[in-house]
C-alpha positions in Angstrom: -12.8 -16.2 -6.2 -13.9 -17.8 -9.5 -13.2 -16.5 -12.9 -16.2 -15.7 -15.1 -16.2 -16.1 -18.8 -17.6 -12.9 -20.4 -16.7 -13.8 -24.0 -20.1 -15.2 -25.0 -21.9 -12.2 -23.4 -19.7 -9.6 -25.2 -20.0 -11.4 -28.5 -23.8 -11.7 -28.1 -24.3 -8.0 -27.3 -22.1 -6.8 -30.1 -23.7 -9.0 -32.7 -27.2 -8.0 -31.4 -26.4 -4.4 -31.9 -24.7 -4.8 -35.2 -27.3 -7.2 -36.7 -30.5 -5.3 -35.6 -32.5 -5.1 -38.8 -32.6 -1.6 -40.3 -29.8 -0.2 -38.0 -26.8 -0.7 -40.3 -28.4 -2.7 -43.1 -31.6 -4.6 -43.8 -31.5 -7.9 -45.7 -33.9 -8.3 -47.7 -35.2 -4.8 -48.0 -38.6 -3.7 -49.3 -37.6 -2.5 -52.7 -34.0 -4.0 -53.1 -32.0 -6.9 -51.8 -30.0 -4.8 -49.3 -30.7 -1.3 -47.9 -28.4 0.6 -45.6 -29.5 2.6 -42.6 -33.2 2.8 -43.5 -34.4 2.2 -39.9 -37.3 0.0 -40.9 -37.9 -3.7 -40.8 -40.1 -6.5 -41.9 -40.9 -10.0 -40.7 -38.7 -11.7 -43.3 -35.8 -9.4 -42.5 -36.1 -10.3 -38.8 -36.0 -13.9 -39.7 -32.9 -13.5 -42.0 -31.1 -11.4 -39.4 -31.8 -13.9 -36.6 -30.4 -16.8 -38.8 -27.3 -14.7 -39.5 -27.0 -13.8 -35.8 -27.2 -17.5 -34.7 -24.7 -18.6 -37.3 -22.1 -16.0 -36.4 -22.6 -16.5 -32.7 -22.2 -20.2 -33.0 -19.0 -19.8 -35.1 -17.5 -17.2 -32.8 -18.3 -18.8 -29.4 -18.2 -22.5 -30.1 -16.0 -23.0 -33.2 -13.4 -20.3 -32.5 -13.9 -20.2 -28.8 -13.7 -16.5 -27.8 -13.2 -16.3 -24.1 -12.8 -13.2 -21.8 -12.0 -14.2 -18.2 -12.3 -11.8 -15.3 
């Protein structure tokens, strides 16, 4: 029986949920720099959130090395 590393999967899902544009915050917003909980999005905010997602995922999984073995 082999151990499976669930760390990258858990981190990816959590970051995807937290960094969905418009869910918790939207950066940049339509009228301000940041809006919280407005449930709307734009192309530029999707781009900004995906760059933040990639940076945090890289830091957490590769640099810090979060591992969850089952």
